[in-house]
Backbone bond lengths (Angstrom), bond angles and torsions (degrees), N, CA, C in turn:
res aa  C-N    CA-C-N  psi(-1)  N-CA   C-N-CA  omega(-1)  CA-C   N-CA-C  phi
1 M - - - 1.445 - - 1.529 108.91 -
2 R 1.371 116.00 129.91 1.455 121.60 -178.98 1.523 110.57 -86.23
3 R 1.316 114.79 151.41 1.462 120.21 173.64 1.517 108.48 -116.11
4 G 1.364 116.99 146.65 1.458 120.88 179.03 1.514 111.27 102.61
5 F 1.314 114.90 -175.04 1.457 121.92 -176.79 1.523 109.97 -114.12
6 S 1.307 114.78 149.55 1.466 118.57 176.85 1.532 109.58 -80.60
7 V 1.319 116.09 167.51 1.464 121.63 179.58 1.519 109.72 -64.05
8 I 1.306 118.74 -38.79 1.468 122.67 179.48 1.522 110.03 -62.16
9 E 1.297 117.77 -44.72 1.465 121.34 179.60 1.535 110.84 -62.86
10 M 1.309 116.52 -40.79 1.461 120.41 178.51 1.532 110.66 -65.93
11 L 1.325 118.63 -40.33 1.462 121.57 178.35 1.519 111.84 -65.35
12 V 1.320 117.97 -38.77 1.465 121.44 178.05 1.520 110.12 -64.27
13 V 1.313 117.27 -46.31 1.466 121.09 179.38 1.529 110.60 -62.60
14 M 1.331 117.49 -43.47 1.466 120.68 -179.95 1.530 111.39 -64.84
15 S 1.315 118.24 -39.55 1.465 120.17 179.29 1.530 111.22 -66.64
16 I 1.311 117.23 -38.56 1.471 120.16 176.60 1.528 110.17 -63.89
17 L 1.321 116.94 -42.17 1.466 120.12 178.40 1.525 111.64 -64.26
18 V 1.312 118.65 -38.76 1.458 122.04 178.69 1.529 110.47 -64.73
19 V 1.328 117.63 -43.19 1.467 121.07 179.11 1.524 110.49 -63.88
20 L 1.316 118.15 -46.26 1.462 121.36 179.43 1.529 111.55 -63.73
21 T 1.309 117.93 -40.44 1.457 121.55 178.85 1.523 111.14 -65.04
22 S 1.319 117.58 -42.41 1.471 119.78 179.39 1.522 111.28 -64.97
23 L 1.328 117.82 -38.10 1.466 120.61 175.90 1.528 111.02 -64.24
24 L 1.309 117.05 -40.18 1.457 121.27 178.87 1.531 111.07 -64.52
25 I 1.312 117.51 -42.25 1.463 121.02 178.95 1.521 110.36 -65.12
26 L 1.319 117.62 -43.19 1.464 121.61 178.76 1.526 110.99 -62.68
27 Y 1.323 117.63 -44.77 1.459 121.57 179.21 1.522 111.09 -63.86
28 N 1.323 117.37 -39.47 1.456 121.76 179.37 1.523 110.86 -63.49
29 R 1.329 117.89 -39.48 1.472 122.07 179.62 1.525 110.92 -65.95
30 T 1.335 117.17 -41.04 1.461 121.02 177.92 1.525 110.31 -64.29
31 G 1.300 117.32 -41.86 1.464 121.11 177.50 1.516 111.90 -63.85
32 E 1.315 117.12 -38.02 1.460 121.21 178.37 1.528 110.67 -63.71
33 L 1.328 117.95 -42.52 1.466 121.33 177.62 1.528 111.64 -63.20
34 Q 1.335 116.75 -39.44 1.460 119.84 178.39 1.523 111.00 -64.13
35 I 1.317 117.06 -39.75 1.464 120.62 178.72 1.526 110.57 -65.47
36 I 1.329 117.32 -43.80 1.469 120.77 177.91 1.525 110.31 -61.60
37 L 1.315 116.55 -42.95 1.462 121.65 -179.18 1.530 111.35 -63.56
38 L 1.319 117.53 -46.17 1.468 120.92 179.60 1.526 111.68 -66.80
39 R 1.324 116.85 -35.76 1.467 120.13 176.93 1.526 110.49 -65.39
40 E 1.328 116.95 -40.32 1.465 120.28 178.71 1.524 111.32 -68.96
41 Q 1.333 117.20 -35.53 1.458 121.13 175.68 1.527 110.02 -62.02
42 A 1.314 117.33 -45.11 1.467 121.25 178.79 1.522 111.10 -64.32
43 H 1.322 117.44 -37.23 1.465 120.36 179.36 1.522 110.93 -68.67
44 F 1.332 117.91 -38.11 1.461 120.95 177.70 1.533 110.32 -64.27
45 I 1.320 116.74 -44.23 1.469 121.16 177.99 1.533 109.84 -61.29
46 S 1.318 117.04 -42.43 1.463 121.69 178.27 1.532 111.04 -61.77
47 T 1.313 117.35 -37.88 1.467 121.35 178.61 1.519 111.08 -66.39
48 V 1.328 117.45 -40.70 1.474 120.93 177.94 1.528 110.09 -65.30
49 I 1.307 117.37 -42.40 1.470 121.15 178.36 1.533 110.31 -64.39
50 H 1.318 117.61 -37.50 1.466 121.50 178.12 1.534 110.61 -64.39
51 A 1.333 116.95 -41.74 1.474 119.96 177.41 1.525 110.45 -63.04
52 K 1.307 116.75 -39.92 1.470 121.18 178.05 1.536 110.20 -63.10
53 S 1.318 116.26 -41.88 1.461 121.14 178.73 1.529 111.36 -64.83
54 L 1.322 116.91 -40.96 1.469 120.31 177.29 1.529 110.79 -62.11
55 A 1.330 116.82 -38.74 1.469 120.05 178.79 1.528 110.77 -65.43
56 L 1.312 117.79 -36.73 1.464 120.37 177.99 1.522 111.72 -66.77
57 N 1.336 116.80 -30.87 1.463 121.36 -178.50 1.523 113.03 -92.26
58 T 1.310 118.59 3.36 1.465 122.55 -175.98 1.510 112.64 -60.89
59 L 1.304 117.75 -37.35 1.463 120.89 -173.29 1.517 113.68 -67.87
60 I 1.328 118.01 -15.98 1.464 119.58 179.25 1.524 112.15 -96.40
61 E 1.338 117.77 2.04 1.459 121.49 178.23 1.528 110.71 -78.54
62 D 1.329 115.92 157.15 1.464 120.64 178.14 1.527 111.15 -65.43
63 T 1.325 116.48 -45.22 1.467 121.45 176.34 1.522 107.45 -119.95
64 P 1.323 117.13 92.22 1.460 119.76 -174.77 1.528 112.14 -63.46
65 A 1.312 114.81 144.41 1.462 121.67 176.23 1.517 108.80 -90.76
66 C 1.312 115.16 163.81 1.471 119.41 176.09 1.524 111.03 -73.51
67 G 1.305 116.50 -14.50 1.449 121.65 178.54 1.511 111.01 156.41
68 Y 1.320 114.50 176.86 1.459 121.43 178.10 1.518 108.14 -126.74
69 G 1.304 114.63 148.07 1.448 118.76 -179.40 1.514 112.20 -146.43
70 V 1.323 114.93 172.00 1.457 122.69 174.72 1.516 106.76 -115.07
71 H 1.323 115.75 127.43 1.464 121.57 178.61 1.526 108.47 -109.47
72 V 1.331 116.17 133.09 1.461 123.19 179.80 1.521 108.42 -110.90
73 E 1.327 115.85 125.52 1.460 120.78 175.55 1.520 108.70 -113.46
74 V 1.317 115.83 125.43 1.458 121.32 -179.75 1.518 108.56 -77.92
75 S 1.311 115.75 146.34 1.455 120.63 -176.30 1.522 112.04 -69.81
76 T 1.316 113.91 151.84 1.457 121.37 170.31 1.523 106.41 -111.91
77 S 1.296 117.35 -174.85 1.460 118.95 -178.72 1.528 111.72 -65.68
78 A 1.334 117.44 -30.22 1.461 120.20 -176.81 1.528 113.28 -93.59
79 L 1.317 117.66 -21.38 1.462 121.09 -172.58 1.517 109.71 -130.73
80 R 1.317 116.44 132.54 1.463 120.26 176.54 1.523 108.73 -72.24
81 G 1.311 117.45 162.03 1.454 120.97 177.95 1.516 110.91 -63.17
82 R 1.324 115.72 154.97 1.459 120.44 178.38 1.519 109.19 -149.62
83 Y 1.322 115.28 164.53 1.455 121.64 174.82 1.519 108.18 -148.09
84 F 1.333 115.69 157.10 1.454 120.21 -177.84 1.521 109.81 -160.87
85 I 1.339 114.99 163.75 1.460 121.75 174.52 1.525 107.69 -91.81
86 Y 1.317 115.50 135.59 1.463 119.65 176.93 1.523 110.11 -126.28
87 R 1.311 114.00 157.48 1.465 122.50 -179.95 1.521 107.84 -109.41
88 D 1.323 117.12 121.70 1.463 121.89 179.28 1.522 108.28 -77.06
89 K 1.324 116.11 113.14 1.465 121.18 -176.39 1.523 111.86 -108.69
90 A 1.319 117.57 34.47 1.465 120.98 179.57 1.531 109.55 -60.92
91 I 1.316 115.66 146.30 1.466 120.98 -179.94 1.522 110.06 -67.60
92 N 1.318 116.86 -42.66 1.458 121.97 177.68 1.522 107.81 -117.55
93 C 1.319 117.31 112.77 1.464 121.32 -175.78 1.529 112.49 -64.68
94 R 1.316 117.19 -29.19 1.466 119.54 -179.60 1.522 112.20 -68.31
95 T 1.329 117.48 -27.54 1.468 120.47 -178.63 1.526 112.47 -102.74
96 S 1.320 117.69 6.71 1.464 120.64 179.50 1.529 110.09 -63.40
97 D 1.343 116.65 142.55 1.467 119.89 178.93 1.527 111.93 -82.55
98 R 1.334 117.24 -10.61 1.457 123.77 176.85 1.528 113.14 58.98
99 I 1.337 114.20 32.00 1.464 122.49 175.78 1.522 106.42 -129.26
100 Y 1.329 116.54 141.58 1.465 120.41 -178.73 1.525 111.08 -62.65
101 A 1.320 114.70 130.49 1.462 122.42 173.78 1.520 106.90 -131.57
102 A 1.325 116.55 119.04 1.465 121.21 -174.87 1.524 112.28 -58.47
103 A 1.325 117.15 -31.63 1.463 120.39 -176.87 1.524 112.79 -72.63
104 S 1.326 117.71 -31.51 1.467 118.98 -173.14 1.524 114.45 -115.63
105 D 1.312 119.15 -18.23 1.459 121.27 -177.78 1.527 110.40 -103.58
106 E 1.321 115.32 161.21 1.461 121.23 -174.14 1.531 109.53 -117.76
107 I 1.342 116.79 130.43 1.462 120.79 174.53 1.525 107.62 -76.64
108 V 1.322 116.16 128.82 1.458 120.99 178.90 1.523 108.00 -70.41
109 G 1.318 116.43 127.79 1.466 122.02 -175.69 1.515 113.76 -55.57
110 G 1.303 115.66 135.53 1.457 121.93 175.36 1.512 115.32 79.08
111 T 1.328 118.43 7.99 1.467 119.11 -177.48 1.519 112.96 -108.01
112 E 1.307 118.49 -1.13 1.461 120.90 -178.77 1.525 109.88 -77.53
113 V 1.328 116.00 126.13 1.458 121.48 -176.88 1.522 109.28 -127.31
114 A 1.320 116.07 123.60 1.470 121.23 172.56 1.526 107.27 -92.62
115 L 1.308 116.28 139.77 1.460 119.41 179.19 1.528 110.12 -63.67
116 P 1.325 116.81 143.52 1.468 119.06 178.55 1.527 111.23 -69.17
117 A 1.304 115.15 166.34 1.467 120.91 177.89 1.522 109.59 -57.24
118 H 1.300 116.60 143.47 1.467 125.50 177.70 1.523 113.82 75.51
119 I 1.347 119.13 5.21 1.466 122.18 176.58 1.530 107.71 -120.50
120 V 1.333 116.59 133.76 1.465 122.03 179.51 1.525 109.26 -134.90
121 F 1.332 116.36 158.21 1.453 120.55 169.02 1.518 106.70 -76.79
122 H 1.321 116.95 128.09 1.460 119.73 -176.34 1.526 111.59 -102.49
123 D 1.306 116.27 -60.51 1.456 121.33 -175.91 1.519 107.52 -123.15
124 I 1.319 116.36 109.79 1.462 121.57 -176.98 1.521 108.37 -113.39
125 A 1.329 116.16 113.62 1.462 120.17 177.12 1.527 110.91 -91.26
126 V 1.327 116.85 -14.18 1.462 121.35 -176.77 1.531 108.96 -148.64
127 H 1.337 116.51 141.17 1.461 120.77 177.82 1.521 112.24 -107.16
128 D 1.343 117.41 -19.37 1.455 121.52 179.78 1.523 110.48 -132.84
129 I 1.323 115.21 127.15 1.464 122.55 175.16 1.519 105.22 -117.83
130 M 1.323 116.89 110.58 1.465 121.83 -171.90 1.524 110.55 -114.48
131 F 1.326 116.33 134.49 1.460 122.89 176.68 1.525 108.08 -113.94
132 V 1.330 115.75 120.77 1.466 121.69 -177.62 1.524 108.40 -110.38
133 P 1.352 117.26 125.34 1.463 119.67 -178.68 1.521 111.16 -69.55
134 P 1.302 119.65 163.96 1.456 127.64 6.93 1.528 114.04 -95.92
135 D 1.350 118.97 -8.69 1.472 120.50 -171.98 1.526 115.43 -67.79
136 P 1.229 127.86 -49.73 1.457 131.35 -6.75 1.528 111.85 -85.56
137 Q 1.330 114.86 145.96 1.461 120.78 173.21 1.520 107.96 -79.32
138 V 1.318 116.15 147.70 1.462 120.78 -177.02 1.520 109.30 -110.99
139 F 1.315 115.69 129.54 1.465 122.37 176.29 1.525 107.95 -120.00
140 L 1.314 116.22 123.43 1.454 122.13 177.47 1.519 107.85 -103.45
141 D 1.309 116.79 114.95 1.467 123.76 -172.70 1.531 111.97 52.96
142 G 1.328 115.72 40.44 1.461 121.32 175.25 1.511 115.19 81.46
143 S 1.312 118.05 5.59 1.462 120.92 -175.65 1.523 110.72 -131.82
144 Q 1.331 114.90 147.69 1.465 119.38 172.65 1.525 110.69 -97.08
145 A 1.329 117.26 2.37 1.458 121.34 -177.70 1.527 112.41 -72.76
146 L 1.329 117.24 -30.16 1.463 119.90 178.60 1.523 109.15 -71.32
147 S 1.330 116.89 131.12 1.462 118.94 179.04 1.523 111.41 -80.08
148 E 1.329 116.70 -33.02 1.455 120.78 175.91 1.519 109.73 -160.29
149 A 1.311 115.15 160.99 1.460 121.01 178.39 1.519 108.28 -144.03
150 S 1.311 115.82 156.87 1.460 119.70 -178.23 1.519 110.99 -128.45
151 V 1.316 114.06 152.65 1.453 122.95 173.70 1.524 105.66 -127.62
152 T 1.324 116.71 124.58 1.465 120.77 -178.31 1.522 109.83 -114.25
153 L 1.324 114.54 126.27 1.457 122.27 173.49 1.523 107.45 -98.57
154 Q 1.325 116.89 143.34 1.460 119.89 -176.79 1.520 109.52 -143.23
155 S 1.328 115.45 147.23 1.459 118.97 172.09 1.521 107.70 -68.90
156 D 1.319 116.87 149.33 1.463 118.69 -174.77 1.523 113.59 -67.75
157 D 1.327 117.55 -13.68 1.465 119.31 174.18 1.529 111.69 -85.52
158 G 1.344 117.15 -6.87 1.455 121.78 176.19 1.515 115.67 79.68
159 K 1.320 118.46 6.72 1.467 120.94 -174.90 1.526 113.59 -86.24
160 T 1.328 117.81 -30.42 1.459 120.30 -179.00 1.523 109.95 -129.20
161 N 1.337 115.66 146.10 1.461 119.52 176.88 1.522 110.40 -146.82
162 A 1.325 114.56 163.08 1.462 122.36 178.44 1.527 107.64 -140.37
163 T 1.324 116.49 131.95 1.458 121.15 -175.64 1.524 110.56 -115.51
164 I 1.332 115.17 137.69 1.457 122.69 175.06 1.525 106.89 -114.43
165 I 1.328 116.78 130.02 1.457 121.77 -178.99 1.525 108.45 -117.20
166 I 1.336 116.09 128.67 1.460 122.45 178.28 1.521 107.38 -120.18
167 N 1.341 117.03 127.60 1.466 118.17 177.67 1.527 109.95 -101.01
168 N 1.333 116.21 173.64 1.465 120.05 -174.63 1.528 113.09 -76.10
169 A 1.319 117.63 2.73 1.461 120.78 172.58 1.540 110.50 -100.34
170 G 1.342 117.06 -1.54 1.447 121.29 178.77 1.510 114.60 92.45
171 Q 1.317 118.09 3.34 1.459 121.75 178.96 1.525 109.11 -75.97
172 I 1.311 115.90 136.05 1.450 121.80 -178.82 1.518 108.58 -116.97
173 S 1.323 116.34 130.04 1.464 120.26 175.89 1.516 108.66 -132.98
174 Q 1.311 115.17 167.61 1.464 120.23 -178.41 1.509 111.14 -134.48
175 K 1.319 114.38 152.90 1.473 121.10 176.19 1.500 108.73 -121.17
């Protein structure tokens, strides 16, 4: 009677271990992307809520702004997507277009966020979400006619996505 394992038995066991390990690594990578995506979704929602809060506090500033908004820029081949809070500095608030303009509006310091690697903006229904005090009124791409708009973040492989929905009353929800 022999003791030990044959070479064939050892090769079968090793091949099974290699297959199981590769599946585990692949599953772990997918889970990591989902966590990054959900974290970025939460950060985007937090940024929109922060802009809304700034608009509510506008009236106590020394030089009040016409409002605060979040601007979304879709990525190009050289630059990843980004978003930031901006301050509408129009001379006459009644005639403001309520859309971000680099020449006339000011980016609020420390609020510019570039999307992390492997995350892109996928489906953008709105590029500007503006809150005008004192209520605050909500303008989606400069208009109150839109009832709601969505921003979808997606992994660059297209397998997972997260959607943020903002309605014209300022309510934010996620899918």
